[in-house]
Residue, then its C-alpha position, 0 to 999 in steps of 0.5 A: x322912571x320908567x319900567x319895562x317888563x320883558x321876557x328874554x331869549x335862549x343864547x343863541x336867538x339872542x346873538x342872532x339879533x345882537x348880531x342885526x343890530x350890529x348891521x344896522x349900526x355899522x351901515x350907519x342907519x341907526x344908533x345902538x338900541x337905547x337898551x343896548x345894556x338890555x338884551x334882546x326881548x319881547x317885552x310883556x308891558x311898561x309904566x311909568x313906575x312900579x314898587x320893585x320890592x313888591x313885584x319881586x316876589x309875585x314876578x318869581x312866582x310867575x316865572x316858577x309857574x311859567x314855563x320856558x316858551x317856544x316861540x317863532x319869529x315869522x315875519x318883520x315889522x314896522x311901526x311907522x312914524x316919526x322915529x320908526x321901529x323894525x321889529x321881529x314879530x313872533x307868532x301869536x299863540x294862545x300860550x303868549x296871549x295867556x302869560x302877557x294876560x296872567x302877567x298884566x292880572x297880577x302885576x296892574x296893582x304893583x305899577x303906576x301908570x301902564x302904556x296903553x299899547x302894551x295892554x291886553x287888547x292891543x299888544x303887539x309882541x316884537x322884538x326891536x330890530x332897529x329904532x331912533x332912524x329917519x322915517x326916509x330911511x325905513x326902506x334902507x333899515x328894512x334892509x339891513x334887517x333881513x335875517x333868513x326867517x322863521x327863527x325858532x325861539x324859546x323865553x328862558x327868563x322874565x325881568x324888571x328892567x329900568x330905562x334909560x340905559x336899561x337896568x336890570x331891577x330883577x331876574x328870574x328864570x322861567x320854570x320850575x327847575x331853571x337853569x342854574x344862574x350865570x355870573x351877575x345872577x342871570x340865568x344865560 
């Protein structure tokens, strides 16, 4: 079963991205995101399998050592192919690249078959807006995903998620003094 290590966004940005998902689905362009049980996110890495028990404490420590991070989504992009993906692209900062590198250095020993396009030097940070639609509908999907940019957001949590469907295996707030967790155990 695949796992993703995701950075979750602040509640206002989360709601805005969910609204974009709803527009695309309502227009009949693309189905609801296959990870719609999940929160909008920026993925640090994906692998075919992970040792959740061994990752739990290092992930909690990484979360505690990482302050919540301000990011800015400045553009919309497309991963082309037989099933294109439309996404929000954050400005790539040294702080974001450092977190990505720290994650990979720490967690490579706990995962099996990491997906290459999430590895350092290949990673394109993004937050998915639409996927699993016909390539001929790319322009229509892009038009439906139009959002007022830039979007100032904040990365507030780190989670380990199994998919599909998405299920949280672990989730920790970022920072040494996180906000208290809401119902379900996730700080929101």
